[in-house]
C-alpha positions as CSV (number, residue, x, y, z in Angstrom):
1,X,-1.6,24.5,17.2
2,X,1.7,23.0,18.2
3,X,0.0,19.6,18.9
4,X,-1.6,19.7,15.5
5,X,1.8,20.3,13.8
6,X,3.3,17.4,15.8
7,X,0.4,15.1,14.8
8,X,0.9,16.0,11.2
9,X,4.7,15.9,11.3
10,X,5.4,12.5,12.8
11,X,3.3,10.4,10.3
12,X,4.9,12.3,7.4
13,X,8.4,11.8,8.7
14,X,7.8,8.2,9.7
15,X,6.4,7.5,6.2
16,X,9.5,9.0,4.7
17,X,11.7,7.0,7.0
18,X,9.9,3.7,6.2
19,X,10.1,4.5,2.5
20,X,13.9,4.9,2.7
21,X,14.2,1.7,4.8
22,X,12.2,-0.4,2.3
23,X,14.0,1.1,-0.6
24,X,17.4,0.2,1.0
25,X,16.2,-3.4,1.5
26,X,15.0,-3.5,-2.0
27,X,18.1,-1.9,-3.6
28,X,20.9,-0.7,-1.2
29,X,22.1,2.3,-3.2
30,X,23.2,5.6,-1.8
31,X,20.0,7.6,-0.9
32,X,21.7,10.4,1.0
33,X,24.4,12.1,-1.1
34,X,27.1,13.9,0.9
35,X,27.4,17.6,0.3
36,X,30.4,20.0,0.1
37,X,31.1,22.3,3.0
38,X,30.9,26.1,2.6
39,X,34.2,27.5,1.2
40,X,35.1,29.1,4.6
41,X,35.1,25.6,6.2
42,X,37.2,23.9,3.7
43,X,40.4,24.9,5.5
44,X,39.2,23.3,8.7
45,X,38.0,19.9,7.6
46,X,39.5,17.7,5.0
47,X,38.2,14.3,4.0
48,X,39.9,12.1,1.4
49,X,37.1,11.3,-1.0
50,X,36.3,10.2,-4.5
51,X,37.4,13.5,-6.0
52,X,40.9,14.5,-4.7
53,X,40.4,18.1,-5.8
54,X,37.4,18.5,-3.4
55,X,37.8,19.0,0.3
56,X,35.4,19.5,3.2
57,X,32.8,16.9,2.4
58,X,30.0,16.5,5.0
59,X,27.4,13.9,5.6
60,X,23.9,14.6,4.5
61,X,21.8,15.9,7.4
62,X,18.9,13.6,6.3
63,X,21.2,10.6,6.7
64,X,22.0,11.7,10.3
65,X,18.2,11.9,11.0
66,X,17.7,8.5,9.4
67,X,20.5,7.0,11.6
68,X,19.2,8.5,14.8
69,X,15.6,7.4,14.1
70,X,16.9,3.9,13.3
71,X,18.7,3.8,16.7
72,X,15.6,5.1,18.4
73,X,13.3,2.5,16.8
74,X,15.8,-0.3,17.2
75,X,16.3,0.4,20.9
76,X,12.5,0.5,21.5
77,X,12.3,-2.9,19.8
78,X,15.1,-4.2,21.9
79,X,13.7,-2.7,25.0
80,X,10.4,-4.5,24.7
81,X,12.0,-7.8,23.7
82,X,11.5,-10.4,26.5
83,X,14.5,-10.9,28.8
84,X,16.5,-8.2,27.0
85,X,19.1,-6.5,29.3
86,X,17.8,-3.0,30.4
87,X,18.8,0.0,28.4
88,X,19.6,3.5,29.7
89,X,19.4,7.1,28.4
90,X,18.7,7.6,24.8
91,X,21.5,10.2,24.2
92,X,24.0,7.7,25.4
93,X,22.7,5.0,23.2
94,X,22.7,7.3,20.1
95,X,26.2,8.5,20.6
96,X,27.6,5.0,21.4
97,X,25.9,3.3,18.4
98,X,26.8,6.0,16.0
99,X,30.5,5.8,17.1
100,X,30.4,2.0,16.6
101,X,28.8,2.3,13.1
102,X,31.3,5.0,12.1
103,X,34.1,2.7,13.1
104,X,32.6,-0.2,11.1
105,X,32.0,2.0,8.1
106,X,35.5,3.3,8.2
107,X,36.8,-0.3,8.3
108,X,34.7,-1.1,5.3
109,X,36.3,1.8,3.4
110,X,39.8,0.7,4.4
111,X,39.1,-2.9,3.4
112,X,37.7,-2.0,0.0
113,X,40.3,0.6,-0.9
114,X,43.1,-1.8,0.2
115,X,41.9,-4.4,-2.3
116,X,41.6,-1.9,-5.1
117,X,38.2,-0.2,-4.6
118,X,37.7,3.2,-6.1
119,X,34.8,4.6,-4.0
120,X,35.2,7.8,-2.0
121,X,35.4,8.0,1.8
122,X,32.2,10.1,2.2
123,X,30.1,8.0,-0.2
124,X,31.3,4.7,1.5
125,X,30.6,6.1,5.0
126,X,27.1,7.4,3.9
127,X,25.9,4.1,2.3
128,X,27.4,2.0,5.1
129,X,25.6,4.0,7.8
130,X,22.4,3.8,5.8
131,X,22.8,0.0,5.4
132,X,23.9,-0.6,9.1
133,X,20.9,1.4,10.3
134,X,18.5,-0.6,8.2
135,X,20.0,-3.9,9.2
136,X,19.9,-2.8,12.9
137,X,16.1,-2.2,12.8
138,X,15.3,-5.4,10.9
139,X,17.5,-7.5,13.2
140,X,15.9,-6.0,16.3
141,X,12.4,-6.7,14.9
142,X,13.3,-10.3,13.9
143,X,14.8,-10.9,17.4
144,X,11.7,-9.5,19.1
145,X,9.4,-11.7,17.1
146,X,11.5,-14.8,17.5
147,X,12.0,-14.3,21.2
148,X,8.3,-13.7,21.8
149,X,7.3,-16.8,19.8
150,X,10.1,-19.3,20.9
151,X,12.3,-18.0,23.7
152,X,10.0,-15.9,26.0
153,X,10.4,-18.5,28.8
154,X,14.2,-18.8,28.6
155,X,16.1,-17.8,31.7
156,X,18.8,-16.0,29.7
157,X,19.0,-14.1,26.4
158,X,21.4,-16.5,24.8
159,X,19.2,-17.9,22.0
160,X,17.9,-14.4,21.2
161,X,21.5,-13.2,20.9
162,X,22.1,-15.9,18.3
163,X,19.0,-14.9,16.4
164,X,20.1,-11.2,16.4
165,X,23.6,-12.0,15.4
166,X,22.6,-14.4,12.7
167,X,20.1,-12.0,11.2
168,X,22.6,-9.2,11.1
169,X,25.3,-11.4,9.5
170,X,23.0,-12.8,6.9
171,X,21.7,-9.4,5.9
172,X,25.2,-8.0,5.8
173,X,26.4,-10.8,3.6
174,X,23.5,-10.2,1.2
175,X,23.4,-6.4,1.1
176,X,27.0,-5.3,1.6
177,X,28.2,-6.6,-1.8
178,X,25.1,-5.0,-3.4
179,X,25.7,-1.6,-1.7
180,X,29.5,-1.3,-2.3
181,X,30.0,-3.2,-5.6
182,X,29.0,-0.4,-7.9
183,X,30.7,2.2,-5.8
184,X,34.1,0.5,-5.5
185,X,34.2,-2.0,-8.3
186,X,31.9,-0.7,-11.1
187,X,33.1,-3.3,-13.6
188,X,30.7,-6.1,-14.4
189,X,33.4,-8.7,-13.6
190,X,33.6,-10.0,-10.0
191,X,37.2,-9.4,-8.9
192,X,39.1,-11.4,-6.2
193,X,39.8,-8.1,-4.4
194,X,36.0,-7.4,-4.1
195,X,35.4,-10.9,-2.6
196,X,38.3,-10.5,-0.1
197,X,37.0,-7.1,0.9
198,X,33.6,-8.5,1.6
199,X,34.9,-11.4,3.6
200,X,37.2,-9.3,5.7
201,X,34.5,-6.6,6.2
202,X,32.0,-9.2,7.4
203,X,34.6,-10.8,9.6
204,X,35.5,-7.5,11.2
205,X,31.8,-6.7,11.8
206,X,31.2,-10.2,13.3
207,X,34.3,-9.9,15.5
208,X,33.2,-6.5,16.8
209,X,29.6,-7.4,17.5
210,X,30.5,-10.6,19.2
211,X,32.8,-8.7,21.6
212,X,30.1,-6.2,22.3
213,X,27.6,-9.0,23.0
214,X,30.3,-10.8,25.2
215,X,30.5,-7.6,27.2
216,X,26.8,-7.7,27.8
217,X,27.1,-11.2,29.1
218,X,29.8,-10.3,31.5
219,X,28.1,-7.1,32.7
220,X,24.3,-7.8,32.8
221,X,23.5,-4.1,33.3
222,X,25.4,-3.1,30.2
223,X,23.4,-0.1,29.1
224,X,23.8,-0.1,25.3
225,X,21.8,-1.7,22.6
226,X,23.6,-4.1,20.3
227,X,24.8,-2.4,17.1
């Protein structure tokens, strides 16, 4: 009976996951709305958000599931990519990548608010995690295909690194403005602050990922997937 439930569960959950993934690529809007913590927890956790009178905002549990499944799928794609450095335990990968994405998402929030954005912290973190997770899976898939077709006989992973990095940057340049424009700059006019926030956010992302990739080049047994 348990096996039957598992067989029925995974196709349904994977179908829901792929639906969110494709919807994010089609239109990167917030699909996992943050929720408010129970009243007893409001005195413990405080997050500066869109509504200053509200405290204790937590991320949607479905978003966390989406992020973890994206890391799992992306790490599998990276693991079967020819010449890819070996990966280690899944829990370590999940914790590491989530920490990196939270850092990047927080940087996005700081950049946009510094240049006049109005979006809340929890909404920005939620849509950024959703977007980064989707980009991670697509970039891993593109790298796998490109490596298998063109770089399978390379002695190192350098060309595949470039494909992975270029795919992520291109997708981020396309989708980050679409994801955060309405949230932080709802006006139909494109403001200079919005453009500067995008440029600095992408620059920060590029700087961080390049340094992580550089660490993998220095330490070939580096156990983490590329965020």
